[in-house]
MOPAC internal coordinates of N, CA, C and O (Angstrom, degrees):
PM7 1SCF
backbone

  N    0.0000 0     0.00 0     0.00 0    0    0    0
  C    1.4553 1     0.00 0     0.00 0    1    0    0
  C    1.5290 1   110.94 1     0.00 0    2    1    0
  O    1.2310 1   120.91 1   139.71 1    3    2    1
  N    1.3399 1   115.87 1   -40.29 1    3    2    1
  C    1.4592 1   119.56 1  -179.77 1    5    3    2
  C    1.5195 1   111.39 1   -65.36 1    6    5    3
  O    1.2310 1   120.90 1   145.77 1    7    6    5
  N    1.3297 1   115.87 1   -34.23 1    7    6    5
  C    1.4698 1   119.97 1   179.39 1    9    7    6
  C    1.5292 1   110.78 1   -67.09 1   10    9    7
  O    1.2310 1   120.46 1   140.58 1   11   10    9
  N    1.3161 1   116.73 1   -39.42 1   11   10    9
  C    1.4655 1   120.37 1   179.39 1   13   11   10
  C    1.5223 1   110.36 1   -65.66 1   14   13   11
  O    1.2310 1   120.41 1   136.63 1   15   14   13
  N    1.3201 1   116.81 1   -43.37 1   15   14   13
  C    1.4588 1   120.92 1  -179.59 1   17   15   14
  C    1.5308 1   110.62 1   -65.67 1   18   17   15
  O    1.2310 1   120.30 1   136.92 1   19   18   17
  N    1.3288 1   117.04 1   -43.08 1   19   18   17
  C    1.4664 1   119.24 1  -178.76 1   21   19   18
  C    1.5269 1   111.31 1   -68.08 1   22   21   19
  O    1.2310 1   119.69 1   141.29 1   23   22   21
  N    1.3246 1   118.20 1   -38.71 1   23   22   21
  C    1.4642 1   119.84 1   177.75 1   25   23   22
  C    1.5265 1   111.19 1   -69.12 1   26   25   23
  O    1.2310 1   120.16 1   147.48 1   27   26   25
  N    1.3313 1   117.30 1   -32.52 1   27   26   25
  C    1.4574 1   120.44 1   175.91 1   29   27   26
  C    1.5185 1   110.90 1   -66.08 1   30   29   27
  O    1.2310 1   120.38 1   140.02 1   31   30   29
  N    1.3220 1   116.87 1   -39.98 1   31   30   29
  C    1.4648 1   120.49 1   177.93 1   33   31   30
  C    1.5211 1   110.35 1   -63.25 1   34   33   31
  O    1.2310 1   120.10 1   137.10 1   35   34   33
  N    1.3189 1   117.41 1   -42.90 1   35   34   33
  C    1.4676 1   120.36 1   176.79 1   37   35   34
  C    1.5281 1   111.98 1   -63.30 1   38   37   35
  O    1.2310 1   120.50 1   139.15 1   39   38   37
  N    1.3242 1   116.66 1   -40.85 1   39   38   37
  C    1.4584 1   120.01 1   178.96 1   41   39   38
  C    1.5245 1   111.74 1   -64.83 1   42   41   39
  O    1.2310 1   120.30 1   138.82 1   43   42   41
  N    1.3259 1   117.04 1   -41.18 1   43   42   41
  C    1.4650 1   121.16 1   178.14 1   45   43   42
  C    1.5217 1   110.42 1   -63.61 1   46   45   43
  O    1.2310 1   120.35 1   137.95 1   47   46   45
  N    1.3227 1   116.93 1   -42.05 1   47   46   45
  C    1.4678 1   120.34 1   178.25 1   49   47   46
  C    1.5224 1   111.08 1   -63.15 1   50   49   47
  O    1.2310 1   120.23 1   140.68 1   51   50   49
  N    1.3192 1   117.17 1   -39.32 1   51   50   49
  C    1.4671 1   120.17 1   178.89 1   53   51   50
  C    1.5177 1   111.67 1   -68.98 1   54   53   51
  O    1.2310 1   119.95 1   140.34 1   55   54   53
  N    1.3321 1   117.69 1   -39.66 1   55   54   53
  C    1.4732 1   120.85 1   179.19 1   57   55   54
  C    1.5211 1   110.16 1   -60.84 1   58   57   55
  O    1.2310 1   120.43 1   132.81 1   59   58   57
  N    1.3212 1   116.79 1   -47.19 1   59   58   57
  C    1.4642 1   120.33 1  -177.25 1   61   59   58
  C    1.5242 1   111.03 1   -69.66 1   62   61   59
  O    1.2310 1   119.97 1   137.03 1   63   62   61
  N    1.3384 1   117.66 1   -42.97 1   63   62   61
  C    1.4665 1   119.42 1  -176.77 1   65   63   62
  C    1.5199 1   112.10 1   -69.77 1   66   65   63
  O    1.2310 1   119.37 1   138.99 1   67   66   65
  N    1.3114 1   118.80 1   -41.01 1   67   66   65
  C    1.4692 1   120.63 1   178.66 1   69   67   66
  C    1.5260 1   110.48 1   -68.42 1   70   69   67
  O    1.2310 1   120.34 1   143.44 1   71   70   69
  N    1.3197 1   116.96 1   -36.56 1   71   70   69
  C    1.4680 1   119.76 1   175.70 1   73   71   70
  C    1.5166 1   112.41 1   -63.67 1   74   73   71
  O    1.2310 1   120.62 1   137.43 1   75   74   73
  N    1.3222 1   116.42 1   -42.57 1   75   74   73
  C    1.4624 1   119.79 1   179.01 1   77   75   74
  C    1.5234 1   111.28 1   -67.38 1   78   77   75
  O    1.2310 1   120.47 1   139.47 1   79   78   77
  N    1.3066 1   116.71 1   -40.53 1   79   78   77
  C    1.4637 1   120.37 1   179.18 1   81   79   78
  C    1.5272 1   111.10 1   -65.55 1   82   81   79
  O    1.2310 1   120.42 1   136.81 1   83   82   81
  N    1.3195 1   116.80 1   -43.19 1   83   82   81
  C    1.4614 1   120.12 1   178.38 1   85   83   82
  C    1.5155 1   112.80 1   -63.78 1   86   85   83
  O    1.2310 1   120.65 1   140.55 1   87   86   85
  N    1.3171 1   116.36 1   -39.45 1   87   86   85
  C    1.4589 1   119.87 1   178.05 1   89   87   86
  C    1.5206 1   111.39 1   -66.84 1   90   89   87
  O    1.2310 1   120.40 1   139.48 1   91   90   89
  N    1.3236 1   116.84 1   -40.52 1   91   90   89
  C    1.4614 1   120.28 1   178.96 1   93   91   90
  C    1.5255 1   111.05 1   -63.26 1   94   93   91
  O    1.2310 1   120.31 1   136.40 1   95   94   93
  N    1.3144 1   117.01 1   -43.60 1   95   94   93
  C    1.4693 1   120.23 1   178.15 1   97   95   94
  C    1.5180 1   110.35 1   -65.70 1   98   97   95
  O    1.2310 1   120.31 1   138.71 1   99   98   97
  N    1.3236 1   117.01 1   -41.29 1   99   98   97
  C    1.4628 1   120.66 1   178.82 1  101   99   98
  C    1.5178 1   112.76 1   -62.15 1  102  101   99
  O    1.2310 1   120.61 1   136.50 1  103  102  101
  N    1.3357 1   116.44 1   -43.50 1  103  102  101
  C    1.4658 1   119.36 1   178.61 1  105  103  102
  C    1.5241 1   111.72 1   -66.72 1  106  105  103
  O    1.2310 1   120.25 1   144.15 1  107  106  105
  N    1.3309 1   117.12 1   -35.85 1  107  106  105
  C    1.4631 1   119.88 1   178.57 1  109  107  106
  C    1.5238 1   110.61 1   -64.91 1  110  109  107
  O    1.2310 1   120.24 1   134.58 1  111  110  109
  N    1.3125 1   117.15 1   -45.42 1  111  110  109
  C    1.4625 1   120.58 1   178.54 1  113  111  110
  C    1.5255 1   111.46 1   -65.46 1  114  113  111
  O    1.2310 1   120.97 1   138.63 1  115  114  113
  N    1.3237 1   115.75 1   -41.37 1  115  114  113
  C    1.4630 1   120.40 1  -179.59 1  117  115  114
  C    1.5191 1   111.23 1   -63.73 1  118  117  115
  O    1.2310 1   120.32 1   134.12 1  119  118  117
  N    1.3298 1   116.99 1   -45.88 1  119  118  117
  C    1.4610 1   120.20 1   179.16 1  121  119  118
  C    1.5130 1   112.36 1   -64.71 1  122  121  119
  O    1.2310 1   120.09 1   140.02 1  123  122  121
  N    1.3181 1   117.44 1   -39.98 1  123  122  121
  C    1.4557 1   120.65 1   178.71 1  125  123  122
  C    1.5137 1   112.69 1   -64.20 1  126  125  123
  O    1.2310 1   120.77 1   135.90 1  127  126  125
  N    1.3256 1   116.13 1   -44.10 1  127  126  125
  C    1.4684 1   119.47 1   179.29 1  129  127  126
  C    1.5309 1   111.37 1   -67.86 1  130  129  127
  O    1.2310 1   120.64 1   145.56 1  131  130  129
  N    1.3364 1   116.38 1   -34.44 1  131  130  129
  C    1.4639 1   118.90 1   176.96 1  133  131  130
  C    1.5225 1   110.67 1   -64.40 1  134  133  131
  O    1.2310 1   120.64 1   135.75 1  135  134  133
  N    1.3189 1   116.39 1   -44.25 1  135  134  133
  C    1.4673 1   119.20 1   179.29 1  137  135  134
  C    1.5233 1   111.71 1   -65.56 1  138  137  135
  O    1.2310 1   120.08 1   142.98 1  139  138  137
  N    1.3271 1   117.46 1   -37.02 1  139  138  137
  C    1.4639 1   120.01 1   176.45 1  141  139  138
  C    1.5253 1   110.76 1   -63.52 1  142  141  139
  O    1.2310 1   120.68 1   134.92 1  143  142  141
  N    1.3206 1   116.31 1   -45.08 1  143  142  141
  C    1.4627 1   120.03 1   179.51 1  145  143  142
  C    1.5166 1   112.35 1   -65.52 1  146  145  143
  O    1.2310 1   120.32 1   141.66 1  147  146  145
  N    1.3256 1   116.99 1   -38.34 1  147  146  145
  C    1.4668 1   120.39 1   179.15 1  149  147  146
  C    1.5263 1   111.29 1   -69.11 1  150  149  147
  O    1.2310 1   120.35 1   145.55 1  151  150  149
  N    1.3281 1   116.94 1   -34.45 1  151  150  149
  C    1.4633 1   119.58 1   179.50 1  153  151  150
  C    1.5272 1   111.38 1   -72.37 1  154  153  151
  O    1.2310 1   120.31 1   145.77 1  155  154  153
  N    1.3355 1   117.01 1   -34.23 1  155  154  153
  C    1.4632 1   120.01 1  -178.92 1  157  155  154
  C    1.5230 1   112.51 1   -76.61 1  158  157  155
  O    1.2310 1   121.01 1   143.32 1  159  158  157
  N    1.3291 1   115.66 1   -36.68 1  159  158  157
  C    1.4567 1   119.12 1  -175.62 1  161  159  158
  C    1.5357 1   108.77 1  -141.63 1  162  161  159
  O    1.2310 1   119.21 1   -93.26 1  163  162  161
  N    1.3214 1   119.12 1    86.74 1  163  162  161
  C    1.4715 1   121.39 1  -174.66 1  165  163  162
  C    1.5312 1   114.04 1   -65.03 1  166  165  163
  O    1.2310 1   119.82 1   159.57 1  167  166  165
  N    1.3127 1   117.94 1   -20.43 1  167  166  165
  C    1.4636 1   119.39 1  -178.95 1  169  167  166
  C    1.5288 1   112.57 1   -70.09 1  170  169  167
  O    1.2310 1   119.95 1   157.73 1  171  170  169
  N    1.3062 1   117.71 1   -22.27 1  171  170  169
  C    1.4659 1   121.06 1  -176.68 1  173  171  170
  C    1.5284 1   112.93 1   -94.84 1  174  173  171
  O    1.2310 1   119.71 1  -169.20 1  175  174  173
  N    1.3282 1   118.17 1    10.80 1  175  174  173
  C    1.4650 1   120.57 1  -177.06 1  177  175  174
  C    1.5303 1   112.55 1   -58.89 1  178  177  175
  O    1.2310 1   117.95 1   134.97 1  179  178  177
  N    1.3383 1   121.51 1   -45.03 1  179  178  177
  C    1.4759 1   118.78 1  -179.95 1  181  179  178
  C    1.5350 1   112.96 1   -61.04 1  182  181  179
  O    1.2310 1   120.08 1   140.20 1  183  182  181
  N    1.3299 1   117.45 1   -39.80 1  183  182  181
  C    1.4574 1   120.15 1   179.37 1  185  183  182
  C    1.5323 1   110.48 1   -68.35 1  186  185  183
  O    1.2310 1   120.37 1   137.06 1  187  186  185
  N    1.3292 1   116.91 1   -42.94 1  187  186  185
  C    1.4571 1   120.24 1   179.33 1  189  187  186
  C    1.5192 1   111.59 1   -65.91 1  190  189  187
  O    1.2310 1   120.55 1   143.27 1  191  190  189
  N    1.3315 1   116.56 1   -36.73 1  191  190  189
  C    1.4570 1   120.20 1  -179.28 1  193  191  190
  C    1.5231 1   110.99 1   -65.97 1  194  193  191
  O    1.2310 1   120.43 1   139.32 1  195  194  193
  N    1.3151 1   116.79 1   -40.68 1  195  194  193
  C    1.4681 1   120.33 1   178.06 1  197  195  194
  C    1.5193 1   110.63 1   -61.60 1  198  197  195
  O    1.2310 1   120.82 1   134.00 1  199  198  197
  N    1.3206 1   116.03 1   -46.00 1  199  198  197
  C    1.4656 1   119.72 1   179.90 1  201  199  198
  C    1.5237 1   111.23 1   -66.45 1  202  201  199
  O    1.2310 1   120.42 1   144.55 1  203  202  201
  N    1.3339 1   116.81 1   -35.45 1  203  202  201
  C    1.4612 1   120.28 1   178.85 1  205  203  202
  C    1.5266 1   110.74 1   -63.45 1  206  205  203
  O    1.2310 1   120.07 1   137.92 1  207  206  205
  N    1.3345 1   117.48 1   -42.08 1  207  206  205
  C    1.4633 1   119.44 1  -179.80 1  209  207  206
  C    1.5233 1   112.08 1   -69.29 1  210  209  207
  O    1.2310 1   119.73 1   148.25 1  211  210  209
  N    1.3134 1   118.12 1   -31.75 1  211  210  209
  C    1.4695 1   120.42 1   175.87 1  213  211  210
  C    1.5234 1   110.20 1   -65.71 1  214  213  211
  O    1.2310 1   120.57 1   134.47 1  215  214  213
  N    1.3136 1   116.52 1   -45.53 1  215  214  213
  C    1.4623 1   120.29 1   179.02 1  217  215  214
  C    1.5342 1   110.62 1   -66.24 1  218  217  215
  O    1.2310 1   120.13 1   142.89 1  219  218  217
  N    1.3277 1   117.36 1   -37.11 1  219  218  217
  C    1.4647 1   120.28 1   177.99 1  221  219  218
  C    1.5313 1   110.73 1   -63.08 1  222  221  219
  O    1.2310 1   120.34 1   141.09 1  223  222  221
  N    1.3141 1   116.95 1   -38.91 1  223  222  221
  C    1.4612 1   120.13 1   176.44 1  225  223  222
  C    1.5169 1   112.44 1   -64.43 1  226  225  223
  O    1.2310 1   120.59 1   141.23 1  227  226  225
  N    1.3252 1   116.48 1   -38.77 1  227  226  225
  C    1.4641 1   119.67 1   177.60 1  229  227  226
  C    1.5237 1   111.48 1   -68.20 1  230  229  227
  O    1.2310 1   120.38 1   143.00 1  231  230  229
  N    1.3266 1   116.87 1   -37.00 1  231  230  229
  C    1.4681 1   119.89 1   176.11 1  233  231  230
  C    1.5232 1   110.78 1   -61.90 1  234  233  231
  O    1.2310 1   120.21 1   136.39 1  235  234  233
  N    1.3152 1   117.21 1   -43.61 1  235  234  233
  C    1.4574 1   120.47 1   178.95 1  237  235  234
  C    1.5264 1   111.67 1   -67.49 1  238  237  235
  O    1.2310 1   120.30 1   145.53 1  239  238  237
  N    1.3162 1   117.03 1   -34.47 1  239  238  237
  C    1.4615 1   119.95 1  -179.48 1  241  239  238
  C    1.5221 1   111.20 1   -64.05 1  242  241  239
  O    1.2310 1   120.09 1   139.16 1  243  242  241
  N    1.3061 1   117.44 1   -40.84 1  243  242  241
  C    1.4622 1   120.44 1   179.33 1  245  243  242
  C    1.5264 1   110.41 1   -63.81 1  246  245  243
  O    1.2310 1   120.41 1   139.16 1  247  246  245
  N    1.3130 1   116.82 1   -40.84 1  247  246  245
  C    1.4647 1   120.55 1   178.47 1  249  247  246
  C    1.5282 1   111.35 1   -65.92 1  250  249  247
  O    1.2310 1   120.37 1   139.95 1  251  250  249
  N    1.3239 1   116.90 1   -40.05 1  251  250  249
  C    1.4686 1   119.90 1  -179.94 1  253  251  250
  C    1.5271 1   111.40 1   -67.48 1  254  253  251
  O    1.2310 1   119.90 1   148.19 1  255  254  253
  N    1.3179 1   117.79 1   -31.81 1  255  254  253
  C    1.4668 1   120.17 1   174.45 1  257  255  254
  C    1.5237 1   109.72 1   -63.64 1  258  257  255
  O    1.2310 1   120.43 1   138.69 1  259  258  257
  N    1.3339 1   116.78 1   -41.31 1  259  258  257
  C    1.4642 1   120.44 1   176.75 1  261  259  258
  C    1.5128 1   112.46 1   -64.42 1  262  261  259
  O    1.2310 1   119.97 1   140.83 1  263  262  261
  N    1.3148 1   117.66 1   -39.17 1  263  262  261
  C    1.4655 1   121.07 1   177.96 1  265  263  262
  C    1.5314 1   110.02 1   -66.06 1  266  265  263
  O    1.2310 1   120.20 1   139.38 1  267  266  265
  N    1.3227 1   117.22 1   -40.62 1  267  266  265
  C    1.4572 1   120.36 1   176.68 1  269  267  266
  C    1.5188 1   112.40 1   -62.21 1  270  269  267
  O    1.2310 1   120.84 1   138.61 1  271  270  269
  N    1.3212 1   116.00 1   -41.39 1  271  270  269
  C    1.4618 1   120.25 1   177.05 1  273  271  270
  C    1.5239 1   111.10 1   -64.93 1  274  273  271
  O    1.2310 1   120.43 1   139.76 1  275  274  273
  N    1.3281 1   116.79 1   -40.24 1  275  274  273
  C    1.4627 1   120.30 1   178.05 1  277  275  274
  C    1.5292 1   111.33 1   -64.88 1  278  277  275
  O    1.2310 1   120.23 1   139.74 1  279  278  277
  N    1.3269 1   117.17 1   -40.26 1  279  278  277
  C    1.4702 1   119.74 1   177.10 1  281  279  278
  C    1.5275 1   111.35 1   -65.39 1  282  281  279
  O    1.2310 1   120.52 1   143.71 1  283  282  281
  N    1.3254 1   116.60 1   -36.29 1  283  282  281
  C    1.4698 1   120.12 1   176.50 1  285  283  282
  C    1.5193 1   110.23 1   -61.46 1  286  285  283
  O    1.2310 1   120.20 1   133.70 1  287  286  285
  N    1.3237 1   117.22 1   -46.30 1  287  286  285
  C    1.4566 1   119.93 1   179.66 1  289  287  286
  C    1.5264 1   112.11 1   -68.23 1  290  289  287
  O    1.2310 1   120.10 1   152.06 1  291  290  289
  N    1.3246 1   117.41 1   -27.94 1  291  290  289
  C    1.4568 1   119.98 1  -179.63 1  293  291  290
  C    1.5270 1   111.75 1   -74.52 1  294  293  291
  O    1.2310 1   119.97 1   133.76 1  295  294  293
  N    1.3214 1   117.65 1   -46.24 1  295  294  293
  C    1.4612 1   120.64 1  -171.54 1  297  295  294
  C    1.5285 1   114.74 1  -100.73 1  298  297  295
  O    1.2310 1   119.34 1   157.44 1  299  298  297
  N    1.3040 1   118.86 1   -22.56 1  299  298  297
  C    1.4685 1   121.28 1   179.29 1  301  299  298
  C    1.5199 1   108.18 1  -133.01 1  302  301  299
  O    1.2310 1   120.64 1  -114.84 1  303  302  301
  N    1.3158 1   116.38 1    65.16 1  303  302  301
  C    1.4546 1   121.60 1  -173.89 1  305  303  302
  C    1.5232 1   110.54 1   -67.24 1  306  305  303
  O    1.2310 1   119.74 1   -66.24 1  307  306  305
  N    1.3362 1   118.11 1   113.76 1  307  306  305
  C    1.4700 1   119.21 1  -179.51 1  309  307  306
  C    1.5148 1   113.51 1   -74.46 1  310  309  307
  O    1.2310 1   119.49 1   165.41 1  311  310  309
  N    1.3209 1   118.58 1   -14.59 1  311  310  309
  C    1.4532 1   121.36 1  -177.44 1  313  311  310
  C    1.5332 1   112.06 1   -78.46 1  314  313  311
  O    1.2310 1   120.45 1   153.54 1  315  314  313
  N    1.3343 1   116.75 1   -26.46 1  315  314  313
  C    1.4754 1   119.88 1   178.44 1  317  315  314
  C    1.5150 1   110.19 1   -70.72 1  318  317  315
  O    1.2310 1   120.23 1   145.00 1  319  318  317
  N    1.3303 1   117.16 1   -35.00 1  319  318  317
  C    1.4594 1   120.51 1  -179.96 1  321  319  318
  C    1.5393 1   111.30 1   -65.26 1  322  321  319
  O    1.2310 1   120.12 1   151.40 1  323  322  321
  N    1.3037 1   117.38 1   -28.60 1  323  322  321
  C    1.4630 1   120.71 1  -179.30 1  325  323  322
  C    1.5290 1   112.54 1   -75.28 1  326  325  323
  O    1.2310 1   120.12 1   162.01 1  327  326  325
  N    1.3323 1   117.38 1   -17.99 1  327  326  325
  C    1.4522 1   120.46 1   179.40 1  329  327  326
  C    1.5205 1   112.40 1   -74.40 1  330  329  327
  O    1.2310 1   120.21 1   151.78 1  331  330  329
  N    1.3321 1   117.20 1   -28.22 1  331  330  329
  C    1.4768 1   120.10 1  -176.26 1  333  331  330
  C    1.4960 1   111.91 1   -79.85 1  334  333  331
  O    1.2310 1   120.10 1   180.00 1  335  334  333

């Protein structure tokens, strides 16, 4: 039982940390490309900004799904029920 709980804790930590790292890299790339596009063609900034915020919302949504999954494994661990 202790092994299942400890491996679940490690898995939850990996889910949250990889999600945060992926989101940080995604936002860095997104912001850099937005600034490049705005510098090359300033007239398209409103259109690029709208698309940037849509993509930023999708990036956050993927991370929040991972956080929800991690909370599920933390508080309602389905693997402990299989041991009984």
